[in-house]
C-alpha positions as a Markdown table, in Angstrom:
| # | Residue | x | y | z |
|---|---|---|---|---|
| 1 | Met | 45.1 | -3.8 | -37.9 |
| 2 | Lys | 46.1 | -4.5 | -41.2 |
| 3 | Arg | 49.7 | -4.0 | -41.3 |
| 4 | Ala | 50.1 | -5.2 | -37.1 |
| 5 | Tyr | 48.0 | -8.7 | -37.8 |
| 6 | Asn | 47.0 | -8.8 | -41.6 |
| 7 | Leu | 43.5 | -8.6 | -40.1 |
| 8 | Met | 41.2 | -6.7 | -42.2 |
| 9 | Val | 38.2 | -4.9 | -40.3 |
| 10 | Gly | 35.5 | -3.0 | -41.9 |
| 11 | Glu | 35.6 | 1.3 | -41.1 |
| 12 | Arg | 32.8 | 0.5 | -38.5 |
| 13 | Thr | 34.7 | -2.0 | -36.4 |
| 14 | Ala | 37.7 | 0.5 | -36.2 |
| 15 | Glu | 35.9 | 3.5 | -35.4 |
| 16 | Glu | 34.3 | 1.6 | -32.8 |
| 17 | Ile | 38.0 | 0.3 | -31.2 |
| 18 | Lys | 38.9 | 4.1 | -31.3 |
| 19 | Ile | 36.1 | 5.3 | -29.4 |
| 20 | Lys | 36.3 | 2.0 | -26.5 |
| 21 | Ile | 39.5 | 1.9 | -25.8 |
| 22 | Gly | 41.5 | 4.4 | -28.0 |
| 23 | Ser | 43.3 | 7.3 | -26.7 |
| 24 | Ala | 46.3 | 10.0 | -27.1 |
| 25 | Tyr | 47.4 | 9.5 | -23.8 |
| 26 | Pro | 47.9 | 6.5 | -21.2 |
| 27 | Ser | 45.5 | 5.7 | -18.7 |
| 28 | Glu | 45.7 | 4.1 | -14.9 |
| 29 | Lys | 43.9 | 0.8 | -16.6 |
| 30 | Glu | 45.1 | -0.7 | -19.8 |
| 31 | Thr | 42.0 | -2.0 | -21.6 |
| 32 | Ser | 41.5 | -4.1 | -24.5 |
| 33 | Val | 38.8 | -5.7 | -26.7 |
| 34 | Glu | 37.7 | -8.3 | -29.0 |
| 35 | Val | 37.9 | -7.7 | -33.1 |
| 36 | Lys | 35.9 | -10.0 | -35.4 |
| 37 | Gly | 37.7 | -9.3 | -38.9 |
| 38 | Arg | 38.9 | -11.0 | -41.9 |
| 39 | Asp | 42.8 | -12.8 | -41.9 |
| 40 | Leu | 44.3 | -11.4 | -45.4 |
| 41 | Val | 46.2 | -14.4 | -46.1 |
| 42 | Ala | 43.7 | -17.2 | -44.9 |
| 43 | Gly | 41.0 | -15.7 | -46.4 |
| 44 | Leu | 39.0 | -16.9 | -43.3 |
| 45 | Pro | 37.1 | -14.7 | -40.2 |
| 46 | Lys | 39.9 | -14.3 | -37.3 |
| 47 | Thr | 39.0 | -12.9 | -33.6 |
| 48 | Leu | 41.8 | -11.3 | -31.8 |
| 49 | Met | 42.3 | -9.4 | -28.4 |
| 50 | Ile | 43.7 | -5.8 | -28.9 |
| 51 | Thr | 45.3 | -3.4 | -26.2 |
| 52 | Ser | 44.2 | -0.1 | -25.5 |
| 53 | Gln | 48.5 | 0.3 | -25.9 |
| 54 | Glu | 48.2 | -1.0 | -29.5 |
| 55 | Val | 45.3 | 1.3 | -30.2 |
| 56 | Arg | 47.9 | 4.3 | -29.1 |
| 57 | Glu | 50.7 | 3.0 | -31.0 |
| 58 | Ala | 48.4 | 2.8 | -33.9 |
| 59 | Leu | 46.9 | 6.4 | -33.6 |
| 60 | Leu | 50.1 | 8.2 | -32.6 |
| 61 | Glu | 50.9 | 9.4 | -36.0 |
| 62 | Pro | 47.7 | 10.8 | -37.2 |
| 63 | Ile | 47.4 | 12.6 | -33.9 |
| 64 | Ser | 50.8 | 14.0 | -34.0 |
| 65 | Thr | 49.4 | 15.4 | -37.8 |
| 66 | Ile | 47.2 | 17.4 | -35.8 |
| 67 | Val | 49.4 | 18.5 | -32.8 |
| 68 | Asp | 51.9 | 20.1 | -35.3 |
| 69 | Ser | 49.0 | 21.6 | -37.3 |
| 70 | Val | 47.8 | 23.5 | -34.4 |
| 71 | Arg | 51.0 | 24.4 | -33.3 |
| 72 | Ile | 51.4 | 26.1 | -37.0 |
| 73 | Thr | 48.2 | 27.6 | -37.1 |
| 74 | Leu | 49.2 | 29.2 | -33.8 |
| 75 | Glu | 52.8 | 30.3 | -34.8 |
| 76 | Arg | 50.9 | 31.9 | -37.6 |
| 77 | Cys | 48.0 | 33.7 | -36.0 |
| 78 | Pro | 48.4 | 37.5 | -34.1 |
| 79 | Pro | 48.6 | 36.8 | -30.5 |
| 80 | Glu | 45.0 | 38.4 | -29.3 |
| 81 | Leu | 43.5 | 35.2 | -31.6 |
| 82 | Ser | 46.0 | 32.5 | -30.3 |
| 83 | Arg | 45.2 | 33.9 | -26.4 |
| 84 | Thr | 41.2 | 32.9 | -27.5 |
| 85 | Trp | 42.1 | 29.8 | -28.5 |
| 86 | Leu | 43.8 | 29.0 | -25.5 |
| 87 | Ile | 41.5 | 30.2 | -23.4 |
| 88 | Ala | 38.6 | 28.4 | -25.2 |
| 89 | Gly | 40.7 | 25.0 | -25.6 |
| 90 | Ser | 41.3 | 25.2 | -21.5 |
| 91 | Cys | 37.3 | 25.4 | -21.6 |
| 92 | Trp | 37.1 | 22.3 | -23.6 |
| 93 | Gln | 39.6 | 20.5 | -22.2 |
| 94 | Ala | 37.4 | 21.3 | -18.4 |
| 95 | Ala | 34.2 | 20.1 | -20.0 |
| 96 | Ala | 35.6 | 16.9 | -21.3 |
| 97 | Arg | 37.4 | 16.3 | -18.2 |
| 98 | Tyr | 33.9 | 16.8 | -16.5 |
| 99 | Cys | 32.3 | 14.2 | -19.0 |
| 100 | Ala | 35.0 | 11.8 | -18.8 |
| 101 | Val | 33.7 | 12.1 | -14.4 |
| 102 | Leu | 30.0 | 11.7 | -14.9 |
| 103 | Thr | 30.4 | 8.6 | -17.3 |
| 104 | Ser | 32.2 | 7.0 | -15.0 |
| 105 | Phe | 29.6 | 6.2 | -12.2 |
């Protein structure tokens, strides 16, 4: 928000935005949220709408860092352990999908 719009938002607000419309992968339906903060140029309160696409672009760098770290870790660990991690990861992915289906009703 600071780099793109010169808008200062609190940590709690940033976290709420990330939870509400943040994702690593584009969804079928793009969403938006109203963000309130302080304009760093004028020093006055300001409200604007941001889209899930903008949040996804902002999350790209930290997500890439996480993916790279996992890849490097898997490359360094023994094959037996990486297989166990992949199986566990598949279980977590299935659970996340199941939870997403339950919360969409």
